[in-house]
GUZA-82024 format. One record per residue (C-alpha): residue in three letters; x, y, z. Coordinates in Angstrom, 2 decimals. Layout:
<atoms>
+-----+---------+---------+---------+
!   r !      xx !      yy !      zz !
+-----+---------+---------+---------+
! ALA !       X !       Y !       Z !
...
+-----+---------+---------+---------+
</atoms>
This chain:
<atoms>
+-----+---------+---------+---------+
!   r !      xx !      yy !      zz !
+-----+---------+---------+---------+
! MET !  284.11 !   16.77 !  160.68 !
! ASN !  285.15 !   16.22 !  157.10 !
! HIS !  284.83 !   12.48 !  156.63 !
! ARG !  285.41 !   13.13 !  152.93 !
! TYR !  287.33 !   10.45 !  151.06 !
! PRO !  289.96 !   12.04 !  148.84 !
! ASP !  288.45 !   10.98 !  145.51 !
! GLY !  290.66 !    8.46 !  143.73 !
! LEU !  293.75 !    9.58 !  145.67 !
! ASP !  296.14 !    6.85 !  146.59 !
! CYS !  297.08 !    8.12 !  149.91 !
! ALA !  298.52 !    6.69 !  153.09 !
! TRP !  297.62 !    6.70 !  156.73 !
! ILE !  299.22 !    5.19 !  159.77 !
! THR !  298.22 !    3.40 !  162.97 !
! SER !  299.85 !    1.65 !  165.83 !
! ASP !  299.31 !   -2.01 !  166.92 !
! ARG !  298.99 !   -3.55 !  170.33 !
! ASN !  302.71 !   -3.46 !  170.74 !
! GLY !  303.12 !    0.15 !  169.61 !
! ASN !  304.59 !   -0.79 !  166.25 !
! ILE !  303.57 !    1.35 !  163.35 !
! GLY !  301.82 !    0.34 !  160.17 !
! ALA !  301.65 !    2.38 !  157.07 !
! PHE !  298.53 !    1.73 !  155.04 !
! PHE !  298.19 !    2.70 !  151.36 !
! THR !  294.67 !    2.98 !  150.03 !
! ALA !  295.21 !    2.48 !  146.24 !
! GLY !  292.59 !    5.23 !  145.93 !
! VAL !  289.72 !    3.04 !  147.15 !
! GLY !  290.65 !    1.32 !  150.42 !
! PRO !  288.82 !    2.27 !  153.60 !
! ILE !  290.27 !    5.13 !  155.64 !
! PRO !  289.50 !    5.67 !  159.31 !
! THR !  287.29 !    8.75 !  159.70 !
! HIS !  289.61 !   10.03 !  162.41 !
! ALA !  292.41 !   10.19 !  159.82 !
! LEU !  290.22 !   12.32 !  157.60 !
! ASP !  289.22 !   14.69 !  160.49 !
! GLN !  292.78 !   15.63 !  161.50 !
! ALA !  293.07 !   19.45 !  161.38 !
! ALA !  296.94 !   19.38 !  162.06 !
! LEU !  297.76 !   16.81 !  159.26 !
! ALA !  295.64 !   16.26 !  156.22 !
! VAL !  295.50 !   12.61 !  155.08 !
! GLU !  296.73 !   13.73 !  151.75 !
! ASP !  299.99 !   14.91 !  153.39 !
! ILE !  300.75 !   11.88 !  155.56 !
! GLU !  302.65 !    9.91 !  152.87 !
! GLU !  305.04 !   12.88 !  152.18 !
! ARG !  305.72 !   13.22 !  155.96 !
! LEU !  306.58 !    9.43 !  156.04 !
! TRP !  309.04 !    9.73 !  153.24 !
! ASP !  310.79 !   12.47 !  155.10 !
! LEU !  311.70 !   10.05 !  157.95 !
! PRO !  315.16 !    8.40 !  157.83 !
! SER !  315.78 !    4.76 !  156.96 !
! THR !  316.41 !    2.86 !  160.18 !
! SER !  316.10 !   -0.75 !  159.24 !
! SER !  316.19 !   -3.38 !  156.50 !
! GLY !  312.91 !   -4.39 !  154.97 !
! ARG !  311.65 !   -7.70 !  153.65 !
! LEU !  309.15 !   -7.98 !  150.94 !
! LEU !  306.29 !  -10.43 !  151.48 !
! VAL !  304.66 !  -10.53 !  148.15 !
! THR !  305.65 !  -10.53 !  144.45 !
! VAL !  304.70 !   -7.25 !  142.83 !
! LYS !  305.99 !   -5.43 !  139.70 !
! ARG !  307.27 !   -2.41 !  141.55 !
! PRO !  308.31 !   -3.30 !  145.09 !
! ASP !  310.68 !   -0.43 !  145.65 !
! ASP !  308.27 !    1.93 !  147.57 !
! PHE !  307.08 !   -0.94 !  149.79 !
! ILE !  310.66 !   -1.89 !  150.76 !
! ALA !  311.72 !    1.66 !  151.21 !
! MET !  308.85 !    2.23 !  153.63 !
! ALA !  309.73 !   -0.91 !  155.60 !
! GLU !  313.28 !    0.42 !  155.79 !
! ARG !  311.82 !    3.37 !  157.70 !
! GLY !  310.58 !    0.86 !  160.25 !
! PHE !  306.97 !    0.58 !  159.13 !
! PHE !  304.84 !   -2.59 !  158.60 !
! VAL !  303.50 !   -1.84 !  155.06 !
! TYR !  299.98 !   -2.69 !  153.96 !
! ASP !  298.28 !   -2.05 !  150.65 !
! TRP !  294.71 !   -2.23 !  149.49 !
! SER !  295.64 !   -4.82 !  146.79 !
! ASP !  292.05 !   -5.56 !  145.86 !
! VAL !  292.27 !   -2.73 !  143.35 !
! HIS !  294.20 !   -5.23 !  141.14 !
! ARG !  291.95 !   -8.27 !  141.72 !
! VAL !  288.75 !   -9.53 !  140.12 !
! SER !  285.78 !   -9.73 !  142.45 !
! ARG !  286.00 !  -13.48 !  143.30 !
! ASP !  289.61 !  -13.01 !  144.32 !
! MET !  289.25 !   -9.91 !  146.50 !
! LEU !  290.60 !  -10.02 !  150.12 !
! HIS !  288.35 !   -7.11 !  151.47 !
! ALA !  291.34 !   -6.17 !  153.76 !
! TYR !  294.66 !   -4.48 !  153.59 !
! GLU !  297.38 !   -6.93 !  152.66 !
! ALA !  300.90 !   -6.97 !  154.16 !
! MET !  303.42 !   -6.09 !  151.51 !
! ALA !  306.69 !   -5.60 !  153.45 !
! VAL !  307.93 !   -5.78 !  157.02 !
! PRO !  310.84 !   -4.03 !  158.81 !
! LEU !  313.52 !   -6.12 !  160.46 !
! ARG !  313.72 !   -3.43 !  163.21 !
! PRO !  310.20 !   -2.00 !  163.55 !
! ILE !  309.80 !    1.54 !  164.97 !
! THR !  307.26 !    2.49 !  167.59 !
! THR !  305.23 !    5.68 !  168.23 !
! ARG !  308.21 !    7.07 !  170.29 !
! ALA !  310.35 !    7.21 !  167.10 !
! LEU !  307.84 !    9.40 !  165.24 !
! PRO !  307.49 !   13.15 !  165.15 !
! GLU !  304.78 !   14.42 !  167.49 !
! ASP !  301.97 !   14.99 !  164.88 !
! LEU !  302.49 !   11.42 !  163.38 !
! ALA !  302.78 !    9.84 !  166.88 !
! VAL !  299.46 !   11.43 !  167.96 !
! LEU !  297.71 !   10.27 !  164.85 !
! SER !  299.06 !    6.67 !  165.15 !
! VAL !  297.87 !    6.46 !  168.76 !
! HIS !  294.43 !    7.90 !  167.95 !
! LEU !  294.08 !    5.23 !  165.24 !
! ARG !  295.49 !    2.37 !  167.36 !
! LEU !  294.47 !   -1.14 !  166.55 !
! SER !  294.73 !   -2.58 !  170.05 !
! GLU !  293.68 !   -6.10 !  169.03 !
! VAL !  296.15 !   -6.40 !  166.16 !
! VAL !  299.89 !   -7.35 !  166.12 !
! PHE !  301.31 !   -6.39 !  162.77 !
! ALA !  304.06 !   -9.01 !  162.98 !
! HIS !  301.34 !  -11.69 !  162.96 !
! GLU !  298.82 !  -10.15 !  160.59 !
! ARG !  299.03 !  -10.69 !  156.80 !
! LEU !  295.54 !   -9.17 !  156.31 !
! VAL !  293.94 !   -6.32 !  158.29 !
! ASP !  290.41 !   -5.42 !  157.81 !
! VAL !  290.38 !   -1.96 !  159.66 !
! ARG !  286.62 !   -1.71 !  159.39 !
! LYS !  286.43 !   -4.33 !  162.19 !
! TYR !  288.22 !   -1.95 !  164.55 !
! LEU !  287.63 !    1.67 !  163.49 !
! PRO !  284.86 !    3.66 !  161.89 !
! CYS !  285.90 !    4.13 !  158.23 !
! ARG !  284.99 !    6.02 !  155.06 !
! GLU !  285.04 !    4.20 !  151.74 !
! VAL !  284.69 !    5.21 !  148.17 !
! ALA !  281.03 !    5.36 !  147.30 !
+-----+---------+---------+---------+
</atoms>
């Protein structure tokens, strides 16, 4: 078991919700990462984002927040993912959300069945069975899964 956080690396990990929809979570180099995502032998957490970008666009995406560079969030939603970011990295302490914030949503979400096998397995292992991404603006994954955070 590795459980090592990739120091300062803004990486992505994925999970599925109660309905089987897929969320892509971007850490901003400091957001909590489920320990199971760090322990995968078949797919290193540092490689997940690249694998997601290799997937085809299948939907339109809708941006939920105002950010300077929304292109990546929209492009990921166009691949069918609900997109979350650890936006606290840009906030002062008193304004922190202490959760991943929804950035963009797909108009036609994909489910685990639409993913290549290695990504599908990972999303099922990290399933957030109490969450429905279509209804959640904030997701504190630490409530649902053991996580590793930057020390």
